N, C-alpha and C positions, 0 to 999 in steps of 0.2 A: 663670385663676389661682385657686387656692383658698388661703384663709387661715383659720387657726383661732386665735382669740383665747382663750387658755386662762386660766381661773381669775381673771378680773377681777371687780371689784365693779361690776356693771351698774346704772346709774341711768337710768331712763327715766320722766320725769315724766308723759308722756302715758298710760302704762299703770300708773303707780304702782308701778313695779318698783324695788327696791333690794335686790339679792341677789348673791351670788357665783355666777357662771355662765360657761359657755363660749359663744362666739359664732362660728358657722361661716359663712364667706363663700364664695360660688361665683360668680366673675365679679363683676359689678357689683351683686349682690343678696345679701341676708342669706338663708342657706339654713335654718339651724336655730339655736335658742337653748335651752340646757339644761345639765345637769350631766354631766360625764365623757363628752363627745361624742368619737366616733372618726371622723376624716375621712382616709381613706387618701390619701396624696399631697399633703396640705395642708402649707403652710408654717406652722409653729407659732410664735405670738407669745406669750411668757410675760407675762401681765398680773397676776401675783401682786402684791398690795399696790398695784395701780393701779386707777383708776376708768375704766370704759368708758362713754362717753356717746353719745347721738345727735350727729351732726355739728354743731358750733357754726356759727352764722351771724352775720356782722357786716352789719347792714342799712344801714349809713351810712358809706361810705368815699369818698375822692376819689383817683382813680388818675391824673389829670393827662394821660392820653393819650386823644385826640390833642391836640397843641399845646404841652405843657409837660413834655416828656419828661426834662428835666434835673432835675425834682423827683421824678418817679416815672413808671414805665411800667406797662402792664397786666401785663407779665411779672414785673417786680420786685415789684409790689404783690400779685399772686396768690401768689408764692413767700413773701413776708413773711407773708401771711395764713395760709398752711399752717404756717409756722414758729410762728405764734402760736396754733395750734390751731383755726383756722377752716377749715371745709370749703367754705364759700361766702361770697361778699360781694356786696352790692348797691352799685353805684357811682353816685355823683351825676353830673348832666349838665353841670356847669359846666366843660367842657373848651373847647378852642379849635380848631375851632368847637364850640359847645354841641351836646349830643346832643338836637337838636330835630327829627330826621328819621329815616326808616327807614335811610337810607344810613349815618349815623353809628352807629346801633344795631347794624347788621349788621357794620360794621367792628370794633366792640368785640368782638362775639361771635366773629368770625373770629380776631382776635388772641388772645383767651382760649383758643380751641380748641387753640392751638399750645403752651400752657404746661402744664407738669407741676406743678400747684399747685391752689389752691382754684378752685371753680367761680365763674363770673361771671354776675350778673343785673343788666343795665343798668336804670337809672332814667332816664326821658325827661323833657324839659322840659315844664312846664305851658304856657309861652308861647314863641312863636317868638323865637329869639335871646335868651331870658330878658329880653326887653324889657318884659314885663308889659302888652302891648297886645292881642295876638291869640293865641288858642289854637294850640298846635302841633298837628302831625298825630298825634294820640294814637292813633287806630285803626291807622295804619300801623306805629307803633312797638310796639304790643301784638303785632301779627302778627310783627314781627321779634324779639321776645323781651323787651320792656320789661315790668317787673313793677309799676311804680308811676310816679308823675309828681310832679315837684318843680322849683322854680326855686332850689333850695338854693344857698347863697352869697348869695342875695337872697330877700326875702320876696315873696309875691304881694301887691303893694301895693293893687291894685284889688279892692274887695269884689265888684264886678260880675263881674270875671274869675274870682275865686275861686268865686263861685256857679256860673258856667258850667262851670268845671272839675269841680266836685263833681257837677253834673247829668250832664255828658257821661261821666265815668268810671264812673257807675253802670251804663252799658251793658255795660262790660267787667268790672265788679266788681273794680276796682283802686283803691288808695288815692291820695289826693292828700297828699303829704308837705310840710308847710309849715315854713319857717324863719321863726319868728314874731318880727318885729322892726319896730316903728314907727320908721322912720328919721328922722322929724322929731323924735321924742322922744329918740332916741339923740344926735342933734345933734353928731356927731363924737366921741362918747365912746369911750374905749379901755379903760376899766377900770370895774368896778362902782362905782356912785355910793354913797359911804359914807365911813367913817372913813379907809380907805386912800387913796382918791382925794384926800381933803382933805390928808392928810399928805404925799403925794408930789407934789401939784400936777398930777397927770394928770387929764384931762377925764373926768368921770363919766358912766356909762351906767346909767340907772335901770332897776330891774327891771320897773317898770310898762310900759316899752317892749315887753317881751315879753308881759306879762299882757294888754294890751288886744287884741293880735292873736290870742292863744290864745282869748280869749273870743269874739272875732269869728268865728274859724274854727269853734268849737264851735256857735255859734248858726246859722251858715250850714249846717253839716252837719245840724243838727237840722231846719232848714227844708227842705233839699233831699233828705234821706235818703241823701246821699252818704257816702263813707268818708273821714274825715280822720285823718291821723297827725301828731302834733306832734313835730317833730324836737328833739333835744338840749334837753329841758326843763331849765330852770336855776333857777326860782324856786319857793318853797313855795306861793305864791298860785296860780301857774299849775297846779301839781299839784292844788290844791284844785278849781280850775275843771274839770279833766279828771275828777276823782273825782265831782263833782256831775253832770257831763254824762253819765257812764256810768250813774249811778243813774237818770237820766231815760230811758235807753235810746238815747242818741245813739251813732251808729256811730263812735266815737272810740277811738284808741289813742295811745300815746306811748312815747318812749324817753328814757333818760338815758345820759350818758357816764361812764366811770370818773373822769375828772378833775373833773367836777362833783359826784360822790359823795364824793371823797376830799380835795379841795383847796378852799381859800377864796381870797378876794382877797388875803390876806396873802402868798400865794406870789408875787405881783407887786410886793410892797412894795419890793424891791431892784431894780426895773426889769428883771427877767429877761424878755426877750422870748419865751422858751420857755413862759412862763406867760400869754401873750397869745392869747386865743382868742375865738371868736364863737359863742354868747354868752359874755360874760366870766365868770370865776370869781366867785361871789357870796359873800354873808356866811354865817357859821356857821349862822344860823337857816334859811337856804335849804338849805344842805347837809343839815342834819338833816331838813328837810321832804322832801327827795328820798329819803333812806333810808327814812323812814316810808312814803312812797308805794310803794317797792319791797316793803316788808313787808306792806302791806295789799292788794296786788294792783292798785293803780292803774296802776303802770308795767308795760308789756307786754314791753319788751326793753331790754337794755343794748347800746349801739352805740358804736363808738369815735369816730366823726367824724374818722377818720384823714385829716389834712390836711398832707401833706408840703410843706416849703419848703427850698430850698437854704440852706446855712449863711450864705452872703453876704447873703441877703435878711433874715435874722434878726439879723445883726450890725450893727444900726443903732439909732438912738434909738427908744425904746419907741413913741412916737407914730407913727413912720414904718414900723415893722415890720409885715409881713402878719399877719393873724389865723390861728391854726391850730396844731395839734400832731399828731404821729404817735401811733398807738395800737395798730396791729395786733399788734405783737409784745410789748406790755406788758399789755394789757387783762386777759387771763385770770389771769395771775399776780397782778396788783394786786387783782383781785376775790377770788381765793382767799385771799390773805394778809390783806388789810385788811377784807374783809367776812365771809368764811366763817370763817377762823381766829380773827377777832376776835369771832365769835358774833353778828354783826349780821344776817346772812342765812344761812339753811340752805343746805347744798350742793345739795339738790334744787331749791330755789327758784332758785339761781343757774343751774343747768343749764337750767331752764325758760326763764329770761330770755335765754339764748343759743341756744335750740333751738326749742321749740314756739311760743314767743311770736313771734319774727320769721317763722317759717315760716307761721304762721296769718295774719299781717298781709299777707305777700307772696304767699300761696297757693302756696308751694313744696311740693315732694314731702314727704310725711310724715316728720317727724323722730322715727322710732320704731325701736326695736331689736326687730324682729319678722320672722318669715319672710316673704319676698317684698318687703320694703322695700329701697329703694336703700341700698347699703352705704357710707354716709357716717358716719364715727365719729371721735370725739375721745377720746384716751386721756390721762388726767391722772395725775400723781404728786404727791400732796398733801404729801409730805415733801421734795421736791426744792428745794434752795436755789439761787436765781439772783440775780445782780446786774445791774441795768439799765445797760448800757454801749453807747455808740454803735457801738463797733467790732464788736459782735456782731449788729447789725441787718442783715437782708436788704434792707430798704427802702433806697432811694437817699438818704433824708433821715433826720435824727436830731433834729429839733426837739421834744424831749420834756422836760416839766417833772419827769420822774421819774428822770432820769439820776443814777446813784449810789445809788439805793435798793436795799436788800437785801430780798428777798422769799422766802417759802416757799410752794411750790405752783406747778406749771407744767404746761403741755401737753408731753407727751413723744413723742407720735406722732399723726399725722393720716392718716386713711384716706378717700380720695375715690373713689367708685365702685369700691370693692374693691381699690384700689391704695394702698400706703403711699407717700404723697408727702412725708412728713416723719417722721423717726424718730431720736430722740436717746437712746433707752433704753439 
């Protein structure tokens, strides 16, 4: 199959390209990039007044399969990702059973191969059964397709185990992704410890519970020479720690979520369980600190931490509801409207955070718009107006704190290996 993307504004941060160009695709590869291209027999896609980007990657999602298919399946998650503009996702291992073996990794890959949606890159467990006691079979999972290792949903509580994981993963040059949470300091907290927790009577979760584990992981990465990636950074102090570690040459990277960039703990003041996530929404100073960390290059990626839950699970008392929000189908529009349109972040920088950043961390195929590269592309319409509504989600779940929001800017087409898997132009 041949596609010709005609007259789009091509933005490729890896090559510092921002120009109106044509992009010709032949099969699963980019054939040519230039002006006024002629491709006999190609299907022409008019991209006038649209932005053509390297394929967006969400490096932190929970797809729930195997074991919790009533919340999400690999099929529904990958289709939701494509609808949200993502050409690939990396899925966390806290399934039932956890992805701690080659067999589970291969099962995920087989299920994903049957789906006409985004590509899947599994993340394996650091420890067997996510029990935090013994390293999982990391080498076998790398062979099966795992691109990183994490016990996400849980922290790697043992500093000794974290050291061993960082040392062992050096052999394969893959990152250890840590969910930084000192559970003793959290002590059952469900909302950021501060003014809102005092007003509502909800048990507070101090930001220092994240900070101490971030600093521990950075020191261990410095000591071992391993690669550490800090998941869903939520405090300004933790961002400072990463900034300082990078300046020392530590092999450290980090991500932030749209909800931590755009919301504060005030969103949970009315006990809305859709505003309950882990880590919790923080104070305004933290939110601003995360935006600064995006601007100055400290942050390497924006990731959704897509965590679907059935509506019945969220319709309970705040303290009893599960942590987590969906994000695959809202992230790009939220960032285009509230970051780029609000002039907090440039469009080129946003594209970098969704493309070259996560691709570099996970060592995925180059996210470039250049001849010979895999044809994974995201097409944006900066003027398209959308309203966040549960009825429009492809995901099985709709636990979003952004329901009812009106936004400008959206992904309108997603190309995966040369095929249009989503198109609302």
